[in-house]
C-alpha distance (Angstrom), angle and dihedral (degrees) to the residues before:
residue distance angle dihedral
M1 . . .
I2 3.80 . .
N3 3.80 117.2 .
I4 3.81 121.9 -141.5
T5 3.82 115.8 -171.2
S6 3.76 103.6 165.8
S7 3.81 135.7 61.0
Q8 3.84 85.2 -140.8
N9 3.79 90.9 66.3
A10 3.83 110.0 118.8
K11 3.81 93.5 -131.5
Y12 3.76 92.2 49.1
K13 3.80 90.1 50.5
Y14 3.80 88.8 52.1
F15 3.79 93.6 50.7
K16 3.79 89.2 48.7
S17 3.78 91.4 49.6
L18 3.84 91.5 60.5
E19 3.81 86.9 75.1
K20 3.82 84.4 80.4
K21 3.83 119.5 80.4
K22 3.77 91.5 -144.7
T23 3.84 91.7 56.4
R24 3.79 92.6 45.2
Y25 3.77 93.1 57.3
L26 3.79 94.1 40.7
Q27 3.80 91.7 52.6
K28 3.85 95.1 33.5
E29 3.77 89.4 -133.0
Y30 3.81 136.7 108.4
S31 3.81 138.8 178.8
V32 3.73 134.2 -116.5
E33 3.79 124.8 -167.2
G34 3.77 135.2 -150.2
I35 3.82 133.3 41.3
K36 3.81 94.4 -90.7
S37 3.81 95.2 51.3
V38 3.82 92.6 44.8
N39 3.76 92.1 49.7
D40 3.84 92.6 43.6
A41 3.87 88.6 53.2
I42 3.81 91.2 49.4
N43 3.77 93.5 45.3
S44 3.80 93.4 50.2
G45 3.82 90.8 54.9
K46 3.78 98.8 -107.9
T47 3.82 117.7 162.3
I48 3.82 106.8 -106.9
S49 3.82 113.8 -155.6
A50 3.83 96.3 -178.5
V51 3.78 143.1 -7.7
I52 3.78 117.1 -144.0
V53 3.81 123.6 -161.6
A54 3.80 138.1 179.0
D55 3.81 114.6 -118.2
D56 3.80 90.8 -114.1
F57 3.78 94.8 51.6
Y58 3.86 117.2 98.0
V59 3.79 106.9 -129.5
T60 3.80 131.6 -172.8
D61 3.77 122.6 -150.4
Y62 3.78 116.4 -69.8
D63 3.79 125.9 -166.5
A64 3.81 91.2 -121.8
P65 3.82 136.5 69.3
T66 3.84 105.8 -73.9
Y67 3.81 122.1 -151.2
K68 3.82 122.3 -161.5
L69 3.82 119.0 -154.7
P70 3.77 135.7 -178.7
R71 3.76 108.4 -97.9
E72 3.84 91.0 -112.0
L73 3.78 91.4 58.6
F74 3.79 94.2 42.7
N75 3.78 91.0 53.5
K76 3.77 91.5 55.4
L77 3.84 88.3 60.3
S78 3.73 92.2 52.2
D79 3.84 128.4 85.8
T80 3.78 94.1 -163.4
K81 3.79 128.3 95.9
T82 3.80 94.7 -129.3
P83 3.79 109.4 25.6
Q84 3.82 115.4 -156.4
G85 3.76 91.1 -146.6
I86 3.80 105.1 -109.9
M87 3.80 136.5 87.9
A88 3.77 138.1 158.8
I89 3.80 136.2 -144.5
I90 3.78 110.8 -135.2
K91 3.75 134.3 -169.0
M92 3.82 114.9 -116.9
D93 3.82 118.9 -113.2
A94 3.82 120.2 -109.9
D95 3.80 114.3 -86.7
N96 3.81 96.4 -136.6
I97 3.76 97.8 89.7
G98 3.83 111.3 140.3
L99 3.77 131.7 -158.0
D100 3.79 119.7 -94.9
I101 3.79 107.7 -140.1
T102 3.84 89.6 -149.4
K103 3.86 88.8 63.3
S104 3.78 136.3 64.9
Y105 3.79 128.8 -134.6
V106 3.80 144.9 -168.6
Y107 3.77 117.9 -125.8
C108 3.80 119.7 -151.1
D109 3.80 112.9 -151.2
N110 3.83 106.8 -158.8
V111 3.79 94.1 -36.4
S112 3.81 100.0 178.4
D113 3.80 107.9 -176.0
P114 3.86 114.2 85.0
G115 3.84 91.8 -151.2
N116 3.80 91.0 56.1
L117 3.76 93.1 47.5
G118 3.79 92.3 47.6
T119 3.80 90.1 51.0
I120 3.79 91.3 48.6
I121 3.80 90.0 52.2
R122 3.83 90.7 48.3
T123 3.79 91.8 50.0
A124 3.82 93.0 46.6
D125 3.85 87.6 55.6
A126 3.85 92.2 46.0
S127 3.80 94.3 48.0
G128 3.80 95.1 46.6
M129 3.77 100.0 -114.6
G130 3.81 120.8 158.3
G131 3.79 95.5 -115.8
V132 3.78 149.4 -67.4
I133 3.82 125.4 -76.8
L134 3.77 120.1 -157.2
S135 3.76 133.1 -157.1
G136 3.79 117.7 -131.7
G137 3.79 88.6 -108.3
S138 3.81 95.8 56.0
V139 3.80 120.8 107.8
D140 3.84 115.4 -84.7
V141 3.75 108.2 -82.2
Y142 3.79 89.1 -150.2
A143 3.86 94.3 57.1
P144 3.84 108.5 122.0
K145 3.80 92.2 -121.4
T146 3.84 91.3 53.7
V147 3.79 92.9 49.9
R148 3.83 92.0 45.6
A149 3.81 93.7 48.4
S150 3.82 90.6 53.1
M151 3.87 89.1 64.3
G152 3.77 93.4 -143.4
S153 3.84 96.5 -43.8
F154 3.85 87.2 105.9
F155 3.78 86.3 79.5
N156 3.82 96.3 46.0
V157 3.78 105.6 55.7
D158 3.81 135.7 54.7
I159 3.77 112.5 -103.5
I160 3.81 114.9 -163.4
R161 3.81 114.4 -166.3
D162 3.79 138.5 -158.0
K163 3.78 100.6 20.3
G164 3.78 118.8 154.1
V165 3.84 139.0 -174.9
D166 3.80 93.3 -71.1
D167 3.84 89.9 56.5
I168 3.81 90.5 49.0
K169 3.82 90.4 50.8
E170 3.81 87.8 52.8
Y171 3.83 91.2 50.0
K172 3.77 89.8 51.4
A173 3.81 89.8 51.6
M174 3.82 88.3 52.1
G175 3.85 88.8 61.1
Y176 3.84 103.5 -92.0
N177 3.79 117.9 148.6
L178 3.84 106.2 -135.8
I179 3.76 115.9 -153.6
S180 3.79 131.0 176.7
G181 3.78 142.2 165.2
I182 3.81 101.1 -94.2
L183 3.79 129.3 151.0
S184 3.82 112.8 -139.2
D185 3.81 139.9 127.6
D186 3.83 91.6 -81.5
T187 3.79 99.3 40.9
I188 3.80 113.0 141.9
D189 3.78 132.6 -161.7
F190 3.81 111.0 -86.3
K191 3.77 91.5 -123.7
K192 3.82 92.3 60.6
V193 3.76 94.7 63.9
D194 3.86 118.7 112.3
Y195 3.84 97.4 -113.9
T196 3.83 91.1 171.4
L197 3.84 87.9 83.4
P198 3.79 120.9 79.3
T199 3.81 99.5 -80.4
I200 3.82 138.6 -158.5
I201 3.82 114.0 -167.1
V202 3.76 108.2 -153.5
V203 3.80 117.7 -154.3
G204 3.81 125.5 -179.8
N205 3.72 146.5 -144.9
E206 3.82 115.9 -58.8
A207 3.81 93.5 -118.8
N208 3.81 104.3 28.5
G209 3.76 106.0 26.8
V210 3.81 122.9 -148.4
S211 3.85 118.0 -9.4
D212 3.83 118.1 -106.1
E213 3.84 90.8 -114.7
L214 3.79 90.6 57.5
R215 3.76 93.9 42.7
A216 3.82 88.6 61.6
L217 3.79 90.4 57.3
C218 3.79 98.8 47.2
T219 3.78 137.4 80.7
P220 3.84 102.7 -114.9
T221 3.80 113.6 -123.4
K222 3.73 139.6 164.7
I223 3.78 139.6 -151.6
P224 3.85 109.1 -138.7
I225 3.83 115.6 -114.2
Y226 3.79 113.6 -156.3
G227 3.79 98.9 -180.0
K228 3.73 134.1 51.2
A229 3.79 98.9 -82.7
E230 3.80 113.3 120.0
S231 3.82 95.5 -145.8
L232 3.77 147.1 -13.9
N233 3.76 128.7 -103.9
V234 3.81 109.1 -93.8
S235 3.78 94.4 -118.1
V236 3.84 91.5 50.2
A237 3.80 92.1 48.5
A238 3.84 90.7 47.2
A239 3.85 88.9 50.7
L240 3.78 93.0 52.7
Y241 3.81 90.8 50.0
M242 3.82 93.9 46.3
Y243 3.83 93.7 49.4
E244 3.78 91.5 47.1
W245 3.81 86.8 53.1
A246 3.80 89.5 48.2
R247 3.82 92.3 48.5
N248 3.77 89.8 54.5
Q249 3.77 92.6 50.8
K250 3.84 87.4 64.1
R251 3.80 88.5 62.1
K252 3.76 94.9 59.6
């Protein structure tokens, strides 16, 4: 156990610097907070660089350097209202994950809210999809709020970052059926799509939807709305599509 008692400590300053996206990607490390997230990361085989605990938090032995901080200093590292008192620093995964043509995915086109992205990741895990693909303009998947909103699923599914329209065109050429919520003259009910094909479900930005370039590549579909709401939250819409995909897999 290594004690840190000052905010001027070099290690403490490093842990604090990981709040910034630029530093995370420069150092190839990110932080997760809370006993569940830390244990999920360890159980999924992630490389743990450090475990950080508050001095009033009971901690068992971890196979990583462990740093103990006064509660006041620990809370300054946290972005939650009631920190549990434990976090971990984790090495980022390699960026060279490819698509598996036997699996289906959800693509996030400039999804900007970390809570929505975390929920989409959690639902992709729950519904059995192959993973989540992110556009370069989507919120950082390693942001603490994204990781926390995924409720551990962050560590269970493949996450493929920084893929744009050209990549999506390539996936379509590979044989993927691209579907998205788009209103047009030939829009069909989302339950009438052939989900038995390798599928990429495309969901868009919360305010602007799917980009025009992607719309041209996708089968236009819609989720019926029976009340007066104009639209659904992006994570809710994504969940309906993913579970309709999952339901159809049972028919194979």
